[in-house]
C-alpha positions in Angstrom: -15.2 1.5 -23.6 -12.0 1.3 -21.6 -11.5 -1.2 -18.8 -10.6 0.1 -15.4 -6.9 -0.3 -14.7 -5.7 -2.9 -12.3 -5.8 -1.6 -8.7 -2.4 -0.1 -7.9 -2.0 -2.0 -4.7 -2.1 -5.2 -6.7 1.0 -4.0 -8.7 3.0 -3.0 -5.6 5.4 -5.0 -3.6 4.3 -4.5 0.0 6.5 -5.6 3.0 4.7 -5.2 6.3 7.0 -4.0 9.1 4.3 -3.7 11.8 0.9 -5.2 11.5 -2.2 -2.9 11.9 -5.6 -3.7 13.2 -9.2 -3.3 12.1 -10.6 -3.0 8.6 -8.7 -1.3 5.8 -10.1 2.1 4.8 -12.3 2.5 1.6 -12.2 5.0 -1.1 -13.8 8.3 -0.1 -12.9 7.9 3.6 -10.8 10.6 5.3 -7.4 9.1 6.3 -4.2 10.4 7.9 -0.9 8.9 6.8 2.8 9.4 7.4 4.9 8.7 4.4 8.4 9.1 3.1 9.4 8.8 -0.6 12.7 7.4 -1.7 14.3 7.0 -5.2 13.8 4.0 -7.3 17.1 2.5 -6.2 15.7 2.1 -2.6 18.4 4.2 -1.0 16.8 5.0 2.4 19.6 7.4 3.4 18.2 10.1 1.2 14.5 10.6 1.1 13.2 13.0 -1.5 9.8 13.6 0.3 8.5 13.2 3.8 5.1 14.0 5.0 3.8 13.5 8.6 0.1 13.7 9.4 -1.1 14.1 5.8 -4.9 14.0 5.9 -6.9 13.6 2.7 -9.9 11.8 1.2 -8.7 8.4 0.0 -8.7 8.4 -3.8 -8.5 12.2 -4.0 -5.2 13.2 -2.5 -4.7 16.0 -5.1 -1.2 14.7 -5.9 -2.2 12.6 -8.9 -0.2 9.6 -7.6 -2.0 6.3 -7.8 0.2 4.8 -5.0 -0.9 7.5 -2.6 -4.6 7.4 -3.6 -5.0 3.6 -3.6 -2.2 1.8 -1.6 -3.6 2.8 1.8 -6.7 0.7 0.9 -4.4 -2.4 1.4 -3.4 -1.2 4.9 -5.0 -1.2 8.4 -4.8 1.3 11.2 -1.4 1.6 12.7 0.3 -0.5 10.0 3.8 0.3 8.9 5.1 -1.0 5.6 7.5 -0.5 2.7 6.0 -0.3 -0.7 7.8 -0.6 -4.0 
């Protein structure tokens, strides 16, 4: 039997720019996020993806991206951060 992989948020480098409040969401909860994707080099002058007001069930975004499905579990309402 395969072991569950390590939670993705544990593998991310997270820098909090603005602290949030309350409890973090849990898998299965409906969340709304704003996110911008940048290349691996961290060049913030040229985003390859930007999504405002993206609402989805946490853990089931439909994108197949672990960061999008799991990383918000490490955040609180109103929090703004950079994840690598």
